[in-house]
C-alpha positions in Angstrom: 10.4 24.9 -20.8 10.3 23.0 -17.5 11.4 24.7 -14.2 15.0 23.8 -14.6 14.3 20.1 -14.7 15.7 19.5 -18.2 17.4 20.9 -21.2 15.5 19.9 -24.3 16.1 19.8 -28.0 15.8 23.1 -29.8 16.2 21.5 -33.1 16.5 18.0 -34.5 14.2 15.0 -34.4 15.0 14.2 -30.8 15.0 10.5 -31.2 18.5 10.0 -30.0 19.5 7.8 -32.9 22.3 10.0 -34.3 23.3 10.3 -37.9 22.4 7.9 -40.7 24.8 6.3 -43.1 23.5 8.2 -46.1 22.9 5.1 -48.2 19.3 6.0 -49.0 17.6 3.0 -47.5 14.3 2.3 -49.3 15.5 4.1 -52.5 16.6 2.8 -55.8 20.3 1.6 -55.3 21.3 2.8 -58.8 19.9 6.3 -58.1 21.8 6.4 -54.8 25.1 5.5 -56.6 24.5 8.2 -59.2 23.7 10.9 -56.7 25.3 10.0 -53.3 25.6 13.6 -52.1 21.9 14.3 -52.7 20.8 11.2 -50.8 23.2 11.9 -47.9 21.7 15.4 -47.6 18.1 13.9 -47.6 19.1 11.4 -44.9 20.7 14.2 -42.7 17.5 16.3 -43.1 15.2 13.4 -42.1 17.4 12.3 -39.2 19.7 15.1 -38.1 22.9 14.4 -36.3 22.5 14.2 -32.5 23.5 17.5 -30.9 24.1 18.5 -27.3 20.7 20.4 -27.2 18.9 17.2 -28.2 19.7 15.5 -24.9 17.7 15.9 -21.7 19.8 16.7 -18.7 17.8 15.9 -15.6 17.8 17.8 -12.4 18.1 15.3 -9.5 15.9 17.3 -7.1 13.1 17.6 -9.6 13.4 13.8 -10.4 13.1 13.0 -6.7 10.0 15.2 -6.3 8.5 13.5 -9.3 9.3 10.1 -7.8 7.8 11.1 -4.5 4.6 12.3 -6.0 4.1 9.2 -8.2 5.1 6.8 -5.4 2.7 8.4 -2.9 -0.2 7.9 -5.3 0.8 4.3 -5.8 1.1 3.9 -2.0 -2.4 5.2 -1.6 -3.8 2.9 -4.3 -2.5 -0.1 -2.5 -3.4 1.3 0.9 -7.0 1.4 -0.4 -6.9 -2.1 -1.9 -4.9 -3.5 1.0 -7.5 -2.3 3.5 -10.2 -4.2 1.6 -8.1 -7.3 1.4 -7.2 -7.4 5.1 -10.8 -6.6 6.1 -12.4 -9.1 3.7 -13.8 -11.3 6.4 -15.1 -8.3 8.4 -16.7 -6.6 5.4 -18.4 -9.9 4.5 -20.1 -9.7 7.9 -21.0 -6.0 7.5 -22.3 -5.9 3.9 -23.7 -9.4 3.1 -26.5 -11.3 4.8 -25.6 -13.9 7.4 -25.3 -17.5 6.2 -22.5 -19.8 5.1 -19.1 -18.4 6.0 -17.6 -19.5 2.7 -20.4 -17.8 0.7 -20.0 -14.6 2.7 -16.2 -14.6 2.1 -16.7 -15.3 -1.6 -19.2 -12.4 -1.8 -16.7 -10.1 -0.2 -13.9 -11.2 -2.5 -16.1 -11.0 -5.5 -16.8 -7.3 -4.6 -13.0 -6.9 -4.3 -12.7 -8.3 -7.8 -15.4 -6.0 -9.2 -13.0 -3.0 -9.0 -10.6 -4.9 -11.2 -13.2 -5.6 -13.8 -13.6 -1.9 -14.5 -9.9 -1.1 -14.5 -9.5 -1.7 -18.2 -12.2 0.9 -18.8 -10.3 3.3 -16.7 -7.1 2.5 -18.6 -8.8 3.0 -21.9 -10.1 6.4 -20.8 -7.2 7.8 -18.8 -4.3 6.3 -20.7 -4.9 7.9 -24.1 -6.0 11.1 -22.3 -2.6 11.2 -20.6 -0.9 10.9 -24.0 -3.0 13.8 -25.3 -3.2 16.3 -22.5 -0.3 15.3 -20.3 0.7 12.9 -17.6 0.5 15.4 -14.7 -3.2 16.4 -15.2 -4.5 12.9 -15.5 -2.5 11.7 -12.5 -4.0 14.5 -10.4 -7.5 13.5 -11.6 -7.0 9.8 -10.8 -5.8 10.8 -7.3 -9.0 12.8 -6.5 -11.3 10.0 -7.8 -9.4 7.3 -6.0 -9.4 9.0 -2.6 -13.1 10.0 -3.0 -14.1 6.4 -3.7 -12.2 5.0 -0.7 -13.5 7.7 1.6 -17.1 7.1 0.5 -16.9 3.4 1.4 -16.2 4.4 5.0 -19.5 6.2 5.1 -21.8 3.4 3.7 -24.4 2.1 6.2 -24.3 -1.6 7.0 -26.6 -4.3 5.5 -28.4 -4.4 8.8 -29.3 -0.7 8.5 -30.4 -0.3 4.9 -30.4 -3.9 3.5 -30.0 -4.4 -0.2 -28.7 -0.9 -0.9 -25.6 -1.5 1.3 -23.8 -3.9 -1.0 -25.0 -2.0 -4.0 -23.4 1.2 -2.8 -20.2 -0.8 -1.9 -20.0 -2.2 -5.4 -20.6 1.3 -6.9 -17.8 2.9 -4.9 -15.5 -0.1 -5.6 -16.1 0.5 -9.3 -15.2 4.2 -8.9 -12.0 3.0 -7.2 -11.2 0.6 -10.0 -12.0 3.1 -12.8 -9.7 5.7 -11.3 -7.0 3.2 -10.6 -7.0 2.3 -14.3 -5.1 5.4 -14.9 -2.9 5.3 -11.9 -0.1 2.7 -12.3 0.4 3.2 -16.0 0.6 7.0 -15.5 2.9 6.8 -12.4 5.3 4.3 -14.0 5.4 6.5 -17.2 5.9 9.6 -15.1 9.0 8.2 -13.3 10.4 6.6 -16.4 10.2 9.8 -18.4 11.8 11.9 -15.7 14.6 9.5 -14.7 18.0 9.5 -16.5 18.5 6.4 -18.7 21.2 4.9 -16.6 19.2 5.1 -13.4 15.7 4.4 -14.5 15.6 1.1 -12.7 16.7 2.7 -9.4 14.1 5.5 -9.5 11.4 3.2 -10.9 11.8 0.9 -7.9 10.5 3.6 -5.6 7.1 3.2 -7.3 7.0 -0.4 -5.8 8.3 0.9 -2.5 5.0 2.9 -2.6 3.2 -0.4 -3.2 4.8 -2.0 -0.2 4.3 1.1 2.0 0.6 1.2 1.1 0.2 -2.4 2.0 2.2 -2.0 5.3 0.2 1.1 6.2 -3.0 -0.8 5.6 -1.9 -4.0 7.4 -0.4 -2.0 10.3 -3.5 0.1 10.8 -5.9 -2.9 10.6 -3.7 -4.9 12.9 -3.4 -2.1 15.5 -7.1 -1.4 15.4 -8.2 -5.1 15.6 -5.9 -5.5 18.6 -7.1 -2.4 20.3 -10.8 -2.7 19.6 -11.5 -6.4 19.2 -13.5 -8.2 16.6 -16.9 -7.0 17.7 -16.1 -3.3 17.7 -14.3 -3.6 14.3 -17.4 -5.2 12.8 -19.6 -2.5 14.4 -17.8 0.7 13.5 -13.9 0.3 13.6 -13.7 -0.9 10.0 -14.7 2.5 8.8 -11.6 4.4 10.1 -9.0 2.9 7.6 -11.3 3.9 4.7 -11.8 7.5 6.0 -8.0 8.0 6.3 -7.9 8.0 2.5 -9.4 11.5 2.4 -6.4 13.4 3.9 -3.9 11.2 2.1 -5.5 12.0 -1.2 -5.2 15.7 -0.6 -1.5 15.4 0.2 -0.9 13.4 -2.9 -2.8 15.9 -5.0 -0.7 18.7 -3.7 2.6 17.0 -4.5 1.4 16.1 -8.0 0.2 19.6 -8.9 3.5 21.2 -7.9 5.4 19.4 -10.7 5.8 20.2 -14.4 4.9 17.5 -16.9 7.6 15.1 -17.9 10.4 16.3 -20.3 9.6 13.6 -22.8 5.9 14.7 -23.0 6.9 18.4 -23.2 9.2 17.5 -26.1 6.4 15.5 -27.8 4.0 18.4 -27.3 6.5 20.8 -29.0 6.9 18.5 -32.1 3.2 17.3 -32.2 1.0 20.0 -30.8 -2.1 17.8 -31.3 -0.6 15.2 -29.0 -0.1 11.5 -29.6 -2.1 8.4 -28.8 -5.4 10.1 -29.2 -7.3 7.1 -30.5 -7.7 3.6 -29.0 -7.6 2.2 -32.5 -4.1 3.4 -33.0 -2.9 1.6 -29.9 -4.6 -1.7 -30.7 -3.5 -1.7 -34.4 0.1 -0.5 -34.1 1.0 -1.8 -30.6 -0.8 -5.1 -30.5 2.3 -7.3 -30.2 3.8 -5.2 -27.4 0.3 -5.1 -25.7 0.2 -8.8 -25.7 3.7 -9.0 -24.2 2.7 -6.5 -21.5 -0.5 -8.4 -20.7 1.4 -11.7 -20.2 4.2 -10.1 -18.1 1.9 -8.1 -16.0 -0.4 -11.1 -15.6 2.3 -13.3 -14.1 3.5 -10.4 -12.0 0.0 -9.6 -10.8 -0.8 -13.2 -9.7 2.4 -13.6 -7.7 2.0 -10.1 -6.2 -1.6 -10.4 -5.2 -1.2 -13.9 -4.0 1.4 -12.9 -1.4 0.4 -9.3 -0.5 -3.4 -9.5 -0.8 -4.5 -13.1 -0.4 -2.0 -14.5 2.1 -3.7 -13.1 5.3 -7.0 -14.6 4.2 -5.2 -17.9 3.5 -3.5 -18.0 6.8 -6.8 -17.2 8.7 -9.3 -19.3 6.7 -7.3 -22.3 5.5 -4.6 -22.7 8.2 -6.5 -21.3 11.2 -4.1 -18.6 12.2 -5.2 -15.6 14.2 -5.9 -12.5 12.1 -3.4 -10.4 13.9 -0.7 -13.1 13.9 -0.9 -13.5 10.1 -0.8 -9.8 9.4 2.2 -9.2 11.7 4.2 -11.8 9.8 3.2 -10.3 6.5 4.1 -6.8 7.7 7.6 -8.0 8.7 8.0 -9.7 5.3 7.0 -6.5 3.4 9.2 -4.3 5.6 12.2 -6.6 4.8 11.4 -6.4 1.1 11.3 -2.6 1.3 14.9 -2.5 2.6 16.2 -4.3 -0.6 13.9 -3.2 -3.4 15.9 -0.1 -4.4 19.0 -2.3 -4.4 17.3 -4.5 -6.9 16.4 -1.5 -9.0 19.9 -0.3 -9.0 21.1 -3.8 -9.9 18.7 -3.9 -12.8 20.5 -0.8 -14.1 23.8 -2.6 -14.0 23.0 -6.1 -15.3 19.7 -5.5 -17.1 16.0 -6.1 -16.5 15.7 -9.5 -18.1 18.1 -11.4 -15.8 16.3 -10.2 -12.7 12.8 -10.8 -14.1 13.8 -14.3 -15.1 15.2 -14.9 -11.6 12.0 -13.7 -10.0 9.7 -15.8 -12.2 12.0 -18.8 -11.9 12.1 -18.4 -8.2 8.3 -18.7 -8.0 8.4 -21.8 -10.2 10.9 -23.5 -7.9 9.9 -22.2 -4.5 6.1 -22.0 -4.5 5.4 -25.6 -3.5 8.2 -25.8 -0.8 7.1 -22.5 0.6 3.4 -23.5 1.0 4.5 -26.9 2.5 6.5 -24.9 5.0 3.5 -22.6 5.8 1.4 -25.7 6.6 3.9 -26.8 9.2 2.8 -24.0 11.5 4.7 -22.1 14.1 6.4 -18.7 13.7 9.7 -20.0 12.2 8.0 -22.1 9.6 5.5 -19.5 8.6 8.1 -16.7 8.5 10.4 -18.9 6.4 7.6 -19.7 3.9 6.7 -16.1 3.5 10.4 -15.2 3.0 10.7 -17.9 0.3 7.9 -16.2 -1.6 9.1 -12.7 -0.9 12.6 -13.1 -2.3 11.5 -13.9 -5.9 8.7 -11.2 -5.6 11.2 -8.5 -4.8 13.1 -9.3 -8.1 9.9 -8.4 -9.9 8.9 -5.4 -7.7 12.3 -3.8 -8.2 12.4 -4.2 -11.9 8.9 -4.3 -13.5 8.1 -0.6 -13.1 11.1 0.3 -15.3 10.7 -2.5 -17.7 7.0 -2.1 -18.6 7.0 1.6 -19.7 10.0 0.9 -21.9 8.0 -1.5 -24.0 6.2 1.4 -25.7 7.1 4.6 -27.6 6.5 8.0 -26.1 3.5 9.1 -28.1 1.4 6.1 -26.9 3.3 5.1 -23.8 0.7 6.1 -21.2 -2.2 4.7 -23.1 -0.6 1.5 -24.1 0.7 0.7 -20.7 -2.5 1.6 -18.9 -4.5 -0.6 -21.2 -2.2 -3.6 -21.2 -1.4 -3.5 -17.5 -5.0 -3.0 -16.4 -6.4 -5.6 -18.8 -4.0 -8.1 -17.3 -4.6 -7.0 -13.7 -8.4 -7.3 -14.3 -8.1 -10.8 -15.8 -5.4 -12.3 -13.6 -4.2 -10.1 -10.7 -7.3 -8.8 -9.1 -9.2 -12.1 -9.4 -6.4 -14.1 -7.7 -7.9 -14.1 -4.2 -11.4 -15.1 -5.6 -10.0 -17.7 -8.0 -7.7 -19.3 -5.4 -10.5 -19.4 -2.7 -12.9 -21.0 -5.2 -10.3 -23.5 -6.3 -9.5 -24.5 -2.7 -13.2 -24.9 -2.1 -13.7 -27.0 -5.2 -10.6 -29.2 -4.9 -10.3 -29.4 -1.1 -6.6 -28.9 -1.4 -4.9 -26.0 0.4 -1.9 -26.4 -1.9 -3.8 -24.8 -4.8 -2.2 -21.4 -4.3 1.3 -22.9 -4.8 0.3 -24.6 -8.1 -1.5 -21.5 -9.4 1.4 -19.2 -8.6 4.0 -21.5 -10.1 2.0 -21.9 -13.3 1.7 -18.2 -13.7 5.4 -17.7 -13.2 6.2 -20.3 -15.8 4.2 -18.4 -18.3 6.0 -15.2 -17.2 9.4 -16.8 -17.9 8.3 -17.3 -21.5 7.3 -13.7 -21.8 10.6 -12.4 -20.4 12.4 -14.5 -23.0 10.6 -12.5 -25.7 11.5 -9.1 -24.2 14.2 -6.9 -25.5 16.7 -5.5 -23.0 16.0 -1.8 -22.3 18.3 -1.1 -19.3 20.6 2.0 -19.8 18.9 2.8 -23.2 16.8 5.9 -24.1 13.1 5.4 -24.1 11.8 4.8 -27.6 10.6 8.0 -29.2 12.4 10.2 -26.7 15.9 11.8 -26.7 18.6 10.4 -24.4 18.2 11.5 -20.8 21.3 11.9 -18.6 22.2 13.2 -15.1 25.0 15.6 -16.0 26.1 17.9 -18.9 29.4 15.9 -19.1 27.4 12.8 -19.9 25.5 14.6 -22.6 28.8 15.8 -24.2 30.2 12.3 -24.0 27.2 10.9 -25.9 27.4 13.5 -28.6 31.2 12.9 -29.0 30.7 9.1 -29.2 28.1 9.4 -31.9 29.9 12.0 -34.1 30.9 10.6 -37.5 34.6 9.7 -37.9 36.4 12.3 -39.9 37.4 11.3 -43.4 40.7 12.4 -45.1 
């Protein structure tokens, strides 16, 4: 059993559904009428009455440690990708031959997108592995690989030093980053969702996206400080390496935190009932979960485009399209992200009260309505206008950030949750999210319109609204395939009492 983090089922099916009505669904109605007692006994055996020991009682300290370990890994993931985004222009100068500035930038952004092209492969490898051997082990492995890939980029010689092999090595290590990241978000979201009590899953899940913003802020802050202190020439010469080398120590800290934890109560319960594990074959996921996978891909696609547009592409847009100074644009973005961090957990807590769907719909609808006005405001120039435009984009984004990490894991049942989420999320991120900077830059170059990002973002959000409409509400409900999870023993007893059959006289 876990180290005091939960009280699990000793008997029973653990699905949290309670007793059945004994009418013998799926059987001959005439036979049920002739032998009602027999069919009630069969129904009770197949779906035993929910008992106190069937319910997971979480330990808040353990949940908080789990959240911290998962969120730190997510922060490091986005620290790595944020560094590359914010240094895209500099890395274009370092790793690609001199020539047209647009071609150099596109080459750098294409290398950024390469990592996302291999993410589905990482999801297909690490996701089912996490359903088979446990969430904890796979998350420790992805942390090591991700930190190694980022650290190695900081050691690559420039194009001027070794020529062709410089961009080749960059692409190889970017692919390693992408492959390991394929198991990161799905595993971290699953880890928190399966540790958190049902009524607070949105709140605890929102800390995962706090990690996202912390990673971006750390990357943007470090790049901004170094650019201001060293200047453009020194950054291009050697300064760009330091942010990548920082990933080594961060990875060791994250690995330590993750190895200290037990696996999730939901996975431990699954391992007790099915020693062989679940989700061992990709075929099972694609054949039994295809409808939920499709919903996950569309939701995560809309979320990814809006997220990467603001947090990854915006500094490049402000610099290349609107002529802002690199440092100026990053400082405004840092301030915007810091503001979002102050409210994201409030959004997560609100999603536990009113549901995931209303907040997701508000976020998607906000992008549909506000994208064009926000970019028109950005084009006006000046600190108040740019700050206002960023804030108009940040407010709908925080509705998604505070809700999505609790909504997506709940789409899938426990035996295939890690694998299904990793595949769906990374397939979507590969196709839509990670390619956002490259696609928008290419579209601007092709159309000559700097309003392209607004149209692209609004269109993605409109599709996202359709996907949200097809979701089922999962707030305050047990995860499918797992017993109810509560914060106190009193809550567990209340659930058992409420689901007990009414006495008959």
